[in-house]
C-alpha positions as CSV (number, residue, x, y, z in Angstrom):
1,M,-195.7,82.7,85.6
2,F,-192.4,82.9,83.7
3,T,-191.5,79.3,82.7
4,P,-188.0,78.5,81.2
5,E,-189.8,78.2,77.8
6,L,-191.4,81.6,78.1
7,R,-188.0,83.2,79.1
8,Q,-186.4,81.6,76.1
9,A,-189.3,83.0,73.9
10,S,-188.7,86.4,75.4
11,S,-185.0,86.2,74.5
12,D,-185.9,85.2,70.9
13,L,-188.4,88.1,70.7
14,R,-185.9,90.6,71.9
15,W,-183.4,89.4,69.3
16,L,-186.0,90.1,66.6
17,Y,-186.8,93.5,68.0
18,D,-183.1,94.4,68.1
19,R,-183.0,93.7,64.4
20,G,-186.0,95.9,63.5
21,Y,-188.7,93.3,63.1
22,S,-192.3,94.5,63.9
23,R,-194.0,93.8,67.2
24,S,-197.1,91.9,66.1
25,A,-195.3,89.7,63.5
26,S,-192.5,88.9,65.9
27,V,-194.9,87.9,68.8
28,K,-196.8,85.7,66.4
29,L,-193.6,84.1,65.1
30,V,-192.2,83.4,68.5
31,G,-195.6,82.4,69.9
32,D,-196.2,79.9,67.1
33,R,-192.7,78.5,67.5
34,Y,-193.2,77.8,71.2
35,Q,-196.9,77.0,70.9
36,L,-197.7,79.7,73.5
37,D,-201.3,80.3,74.7
38,R,-203.0,83.7,74.6
39,K,-201.8,84.6,78.2
40,D,-198.2,84.0,77.4
41,R,-198.4,85.9,74.1
42,L,-199.9,88.9,76.0
43,L,-197.0,88.7,78.5
44,L,-194.5,88.8,75.6
45,F,-196.4,91.6,73.9
46,R,-196.6,93.8,77.0
47,G,-193.5,92.7,78.7
48,V,-190.7,92.6,76.1
49,S,-189.0,95.4,74.2
50,S,-185.8,95.9,72.2
51,T,-182.7,96.2,74.3
52,A,-182.4,99.9,73.6
53,A,-186.0,100.7,74.3
54,S,-186.2,98.9,77.6
55,S,-182.9,100.4,78.8
56,R,-184.1,103.9,77.7
57,R,-187.4,103.7,79.6
58,N,-185.8,102.1,82.6
59,Q,-183.4,105.0,83.0
60,L,-186.5,107.4,83.2
61,I,-188.0,105.7,86.3
62,V,-188.0,107.8,89.4
63,G,-189.1,107.3,93.0
64,P,-191.8,109.4,94.8
65,S,-189.1,111.6,96.4
66,A,-188.2,113.0,93.0
67,L,-191.7,114.7,92.8
68,K,-190.9,117.3,95.5
69,G,-191.3,120.7,94.0
70,H,-192.4,119.4,90.6
71,S,-195.7,118.7,88.7
72,L,-197.1,115.2,87.9
73,A,-199.5,114.0,85.2
74,V,-201.3,110.7,85.8
75,D,-202.6,108.4,83.0
76,G,-205.7,107.7,85.0
77,H,-207.2,104.5,83.6
78,N,-203.7,103.1,82.9
79,V,-202.9,103.2,86.6
80,L,-206.4,102.5,87.9
81,L,-206.9,99.4,85.7
82,T,-203.5,97.9,86.6
83,V,-204.4,98.2,90.3
84,A,-207.9,96.8,89.6
85,N,-206.6,93.9,87.6
86,Y,-204.3,92.9,90.4
87,I,-207.2,93.0,92.9
88,A,-209.3,90.9,90.5
89,G,-206.5,88.3,90.2
90,I,-205.3,89.1,86.7
91,P,-201.5,88.6,86.4
92,V,-199.4,91.7,87.0
93,F,-195.7,91.5,86.3
94,E,-192.5,93.5,85.9
95,A,-191.7,94.1,82.3
96,D,-188.1,94.1,81.0
97,D,-188.0,97.9,81.3
98,G,-188.6,97.6,85.0
99,I,-192.2,98.9,84.9
100,I,-195.1,96.8,86.1
101,R,-197.8,95.9,83.6
102,D,-200.8,93.5,83.5
103,I,-202.2,91.2,80.8
104,G,-205.7,92.6,81.1
105,A,-207.2,93.6,77.8
106,L,-210.4,95.3,78.8
107,H,-210.7,97.6,75.8
108,G,-213.1,100.1,77.4
109,R,-214.7,97.7,79.9
110,V,-214.1,97.9,83.6
111,H,-214.4,95.5,86.6
112,A,-217.3,95.3,89.0
113,E,-218.0,98.5,91.0
114,A,-216.6,97.1,94.3
115,V,-213.2,96.4,92.6
116,M,-213.1,99.8,90.9
117,R,-214.1,101.7,94.1
118,R,-211.4,99.8,96.1
119,S,-208.9,100.7,93.4
120,L,-209.9,104.3,93.3
121,D,-209.6,104.5,97.1
122,L,-206.0,103.1,96.9
123,V,-205.1,105.6,94.1
124,S,-206.5,108.5,96.0
125,E,-204.7,107.5,99.3
126,T,-201.4,107.3,97.5
127,L,-201.8,110.5,95.6
128,K,-202.5,112.4,98.8
129,S,-199.2,111.0,100.3
130,L,-197.1,112.4,97.4
131,D,-195.4,115.8,97.5
132,Q,-195.9,117.2,94.0
133,T,-196.7,120.9,93.5
134,S,-199.5,120.2,91.1
135,L,-201.3,117.1,89.8
136,F,-203.2,116.5,86.5
137,I,-205.1,113.2,86.0
138,A,-206.6,112.3,82.7
139,F,-209.3,109.7,82.2
140,D,-210.3,108.4,78.8
141,S,-214.0,109.1,78.1
142,P,-214.5,106.0,75.9
143,V,-213.9,103.8,79.0
144,S,-217.2,103.0,80.6
145,H,-218.1,104.9,83.8
146,S,-215.1,107.2,83.2
147,R,-217.0,110.3,84.5
148,D,-218.0,108.4,87.6
149,H,-214.4,107.4,88.2
150,A,-213.2,110.9,87.8
151,G,-215.9,112.3,90.1
152,Y,-215.3,109.7,92.8
153,L,-211.5,110.3,92.7
154,R,-212.1,114.1,92.9
155,E,-214.2,113.7,96.0
156,R,-211.8,111.3,97.6
157,T,-208.7,113.3,96.9
158,A,-209.9,116.8,97.6
159,M,-206.6,118.5,96.8
160,R,-206.5,122.2,95.8
161,S,-203.6,121.5,93.4
162,I,-205.4,118.7,91.5
163,T,-207.1,118.9,88.0
164,I,-209.0,115.8,86.8
165,A,-210.1,115.7,83.2
166,V,-212.3,113.3,81.2
167,T,-211.2,113.5,77.6
168,P,-211.4,111.4,74.4
169,S,-207.6,110.9,74.6
170,G,-205.9,110.9,78.0
171,D,-202.5,110.5,76.3
172,K,-203.1,113.6,74.1
173,A,-204.2,115.6,77.2
174,I,-201.1,114.6,79.1
175,R,-198.8,115.5,76.1
176,E,-200.5,118.9,75.9
177,R,-200.1,119.6,79.6
178,N,-196.3,119.0,79.3
179,L,-195.8,118.5,83.0
180,E,-192.5,117.5,84.5
181,F,-193.2,113.9,85.5
182,V,-195.7,111.3,84.3
183,A,-197.3,108.3,86.0
184,T,-198.0,105.6,83.4
185,S,-196.9,102.2,82.1
186,D,-197.8,103.1,78.5
187,S,-194.6,102.6,76.5
188,A,-195.6,104.8,73.6
189,L,-196.5,107.7,75.9
190,I,-193.2,107.3,77.9
191,E,-191.2,107.3,74.7
192,T,-193.0,110.3,73.4
193,L,-192.6,112.4,76.5
194,G,-189.1,111.2,77.4
195,R,-189.3,112.5,81.0
196,G,-189.3,111.0,84.5
197,V,-191.7,108.2,85.0
198,L,-193.3,107.3,88.4
199,D,-194.5,103.7,88.5
200,L,-197.6,104.7,90.5
201,A,-199.4,101.3,90.2
202,R,-196.3,99.6,91.6
203,L,-196.1,102.1,94.4
204,I,-199.8,101.6,95.3
205,L,-199.6,97.8,95.2
206,E,-196.3,97.5,97.1
207,K,-197.7,99.9,99.8
208,T,-200.9,97.9,100.1
209,F,-200.1,94.2,99.5
210,D,-197.1,91.9,100.1
211,V,-196.3,91.8,96.4
212,K,-193.6,89.5,95.0
213,W,-193.1,90.5,91.4
214,E,-192.4,88.0,88.7
215,S,-190.2,89.7,86.2
216,F,-188.7,89.6,82.7
217,V,-185.7,91.4,84.1
218,S,-182.7,89.1,84.5
């Protein structure tokens, strides 16, 4: 996935970010210079940050053992769609902050029901294996079938300490809950909260599949 050309492009992009250039303009400039296709531009857009931002987010990553005795908020569709994209064969990779992301750009659409059910099953199995005191999962109502996803996960998880909400903005709901840890790969949400991040999608995929991550991390 990461050709020498793409790695050089990522280095150039980080150089621009470190000097304050905007994300969209920088990706276009670097993408045009190296004549990158849409997939590679998405990889850069979702996988590369400034040196400071990637280091800051990387230092927030925690393992599942850190959850013991603490509360966890889950960015429902962010995690679910990363798992579903992997199952559907869409590239999933490790970004330069050490968090896995995909290049899927579904924008409110979802995969076939069988893929989503399989993904929901994997999410529920992993959540039941964690040791947090309470769990809040937020699903975005603009995403198609979001209430079905929430209902199915509620039935499969069946935990007394769980709250599952379908809301116009999952990010806003998570911010308002102000729980101790968050499971998401959303850079903006991670930066806003500034607290421990569980890479739940990575945990699920590594537990289920023999994953060999391709990474922007050198």
